[in-house]
C-alpha positions as CSV (number, residue, x, y, z in Angstrom):
1,M,0.0,0.0,0.0
2,A,2.5,2.7,1.1
3,T,5.6,2.6,-1.0
4,K,7.7,5.6,0.2
5,K,7.5,7.7,3.3
6,S,9.0,11.3,3.5
7,T,9.0,13.7,6.4
8,Q,8.2,17.1,4.8
9,R,6.1,18.4,1.9
10,A,4.6,21.7,0.9
11,G,5.8,23.4,4.2
12,F,4.2,20.7,6.4
13,K,6.1,18.0,8.2
14,T,5.3,14.8,10.1
15,G,4.7,15.3,13.8
16,E,3.2,18.8,13.2
17,Y,-0.2,19.9,14.3
18,I,-2.4,21.4,11.6
19,V,-5.9,22.7,11.2
20,Y,-8.2,21.0,8.7
21,P,-11.2,23.2,8.3
22,S,-14.0,20.6,8.5
23,H,-12.4,18.5,11.3
24,G,-10.3,20.9,13.4
25,V,-6.8,20.2,14.8
26,G,-5.0,17.1,13.6
27,L,-1.5,15.6,13.7
28,I,0.4,14.8,10.6
29,Q,1.3,11.2,11.3
30,S,3.2,10.6,8.0
31,I,3.6,11.6,4.4
32,E,3.4,8.6,2.0
33,E,2.9,7.6,-1.6
34,Q,0.0,5.3,-2.4
35,E,-1.3,4.0,-5.7
36,V,-4.9,4.8,-6.2
37,A,-6.7,3.8,-9.4
38,G,-3.4,3.4,-11.2
39,L,-2.1,6.8,-10.2
40,T,0.6,7.3,-7.6
41,L,-0.5,10.0,-5.1
42,E,1.5,11.6,-2.4
43,L,-0.7,11.8,0.7
44,F,-0.6,13.5,4.1
45,V,-1.9,11.0,6.7
46,I,-3.6,13.1,9.4
47,G,-4.9,11.8,12.7
48,F,-7.7,13.4,14.6
49,E,-7.4,11.8,18.0
50,Q,-10.7,13.3,19.4
51,D,-12.7,11.8,16.6
52,K,-10.7,8.6,16.2
53,L,-10.3,9.6,12.6
54,T,-7.5,9.2,10.1
55,L,-7.7,11.3,7.0
56,R,-5.5,11.0,3.9
57,V,-5.2,14.2,2.0
58,P,-3.4,14.4,-1.4
59,V,-0.5,16.9,-1.1
60,A,-1.8,18.7,-4.3
61,K,-5.1,19.4,-2.6
62,I,-4.0,21.0,0.7
63,K,-4.6,24.6,-0.6
64,S,-8.0,23.8,-2.1
65,V,-9.2,22.1,1.1
66,G,-7.9,24.9,3.3
67,M,-5.5,22.9,5.4
68,R,-3.2,25.3,7.4
69,K,-0.7,25.5,10.1
70,L,-1.8,26.4,13.7
71,A,-2.5,30.0,14.4
72,E,0.3,32.3,15.6
73,P,0.1,33.3,19.3
74,D,-0.9,36.9,18.4
75,L,-3.9,35.5,16.4
76,V,-4.9,33.4,19.4
77,A,-4.8,36.6,21.5
78,K,-7.0,38.4,19.0
79,A,-9.5,35.4,19.0
80,L,-9.6,35.6,22.8
81,D,-10.2,39.3,22.6
82,T,-13.0,38.7,20.0
83,V,-15.0,36.5,22.5
84,T,-14.9,39.4,25.1
85,G,-16.8,41.7,22.7
86,R,-20.6,42.2,22.6
87,A,-22.5,39.4,20.9
88,R,-23.6,40.4,17.4
89,V,-26.8,38.5,16.7
90,K,-28.5,39.3,13.4
91,R,-32.3,39.6,13.4
92,T,-32.7,37.0,10.7
93,M,-34.4,33.6,10.9
94,W,-32.6,31.0,13.0
95,S,-32.1,28.6,10.1
96,R,-30.2,31.3,8.1
97,R,-28.1,32.2,11.1
98,A,-27.4,28.5,11.8
99,Q,-26.1,28.1,8.2
100,E,-23.9,31.1,8.6
101,Y,-22.5,29.8,12.0
102,E,-21.9,26.4,10.4
103,A,-20.0,28.0,7.5
104,K,-17.9,30.0,9.9
105,I,-17.1,26.9,12.0
106,N,-16.1,24.9,8.9
107,S,-14.1,27.7,7.5
108,G,-11.3,26.8,9.9
109,D,-10.6,30.5,10.5
110,L,-10.0,31.0,14.3
111,I,-11.5,34.5,14.4
112,S,-14.7,33.4,12.6
113,I,-15.0,30.5,15.1
114,S,-14.4,32.8,18.0
115,E,-17.3,35.0,16.7
116,V,-19.6,32.0,16.8
117,V,-18.5,31.2,20.3
118,R,-19.1,34.8,21.4
119,D,-22.5,35.1,19.7
120,L,-23.9,31.7,21.0
121,Y,-22.5,31.9,24.5
122,R,-25.1,32.0,27.3
123,S,-24.1,32.7,30.9
124,D,-26.0,31.2,33.8
125,D,-28.3,34.2,34.2
126,Q,-29.4,34.2,30.5
127,P,-32.2,32.3,28.9
128,E,-31.8,28.6,27.8
129,Q,-30.5,27.8,24.3
130,S,-32.3,25.6,21.8
131,Y,-30.7,22.2,21.1
132,S,-29.3,23.4,17.7
133,E,-27.8,26.5,19.3
134,R,-26.2,24.5,22.0
135,Q,-24.8,22.0,19.4
136,L,-23.3,24.8,17.3
137,F,-21.8,26.5,20.4
138,E,-20.2,23.2,21.5
139,Q,-18.8,22.5,18.1
140,A,-17.3,26.0,17.8
141,M,-16.0,25.9,21.4
142,D,-14.4,22.5,20.7
143,R,-12.6,23.7,17.6
144,M,-11.5,26.9,19.2
145,S,-10.3,25.2,22.4
146,R,-8.4,22.5,20.6
147,E,-6.4,25.0,18.5
148,I,-5.7,27.3,21.5
149,A,-4.6,24.2,23.5
150,A,-2.2,23.2,20.7
151,V,-0.8,26.7,20.2
152,N,-0.4,27.5,23.9
153,K,0.6,24.0,24.9
154,L,-2.3,23.7,27.4
155,S,-4.6,20.8,28.2
156,L,-8.0,21.0,26.6
157,T,-9.6,21.7,30.0
158,E,-7.2,24.7,30.6
159,A,-8.0,26.0,27.1
160,V,-11.8,25.8,27.7
161,K,-11.3,27.6,31.1
162,L,-9.3,30.4,29.4
163,I,-12.0,30.9,26.8
164,T,-14.8,30.8,29.4
165,K,-12.9,33.3,31.5
166,N,-12.7,35.7,28.5
167,L,-16.4,35.1,27.7
168,S,-17.4,36.1,31.2
169,K,-15.7,39.5,30.7
170,S,-18.0,40.3,27.8
171,P,-20.7,42.9,28.2
172,R,-24.0,41.0,28.8
173,R,-27.3,41.8,27.2
174,A,-29.0,40.4,30.2
175,A,-27.3,43.0,32.5
176,K,-28.7,45.8,30.3
177,N,-32.2,44.3,30.5
178,D,-31.9,43.9,34.3
179,D,-31.0,47.6,34.6
180,A,-34.1,48.5,32.5
181,D,-36.3,46.3,34.7
182,A,-34.8,47.9,37.9
183,E,-35.6,51.4,36.5
184,E,-39.1,50.4,35.6
185,A,-39.7,49.0,39.1
186,A,-38.4,52.1,40.8
187,A,-40.7,54.4,38.7
């Protein structure tokens, strides 16, 4: 099956963590040649431990699928800063917003993913989320925390705590509503 193994191709090397947009953070386990339908292809063998998934990506396709190196520490800081901002929820139908959130998550762009985390985050004093909102939030949180953990060499739990700490700094819509209710009660 595998005829030749190499250690580096197209700026990526074995043992390196990468981001594959539709699966998140993975580890390049090897770079090998395989014969597929009579053609010899050079493939990255990428393992996604959390999903127990192994993906084989042709070296020639890495640009078109959007595979990239992990974010730089300054981009991680910008993503953490993004989640502290005020949630920007459009007044469109949920199905349209859900599609937009899904597209942002699968883009593999850390800033876009952090926007989804920010927009879908609910603190304890805010109303419950629907099942689909919670699913999208957890998916975005998982992608973001895995990349932050890999970049900052943290455990997944520490990365989630870091993101949650930054989320709790964000201005809450609920706090604004509570102030309005208090003024109404005083009047």
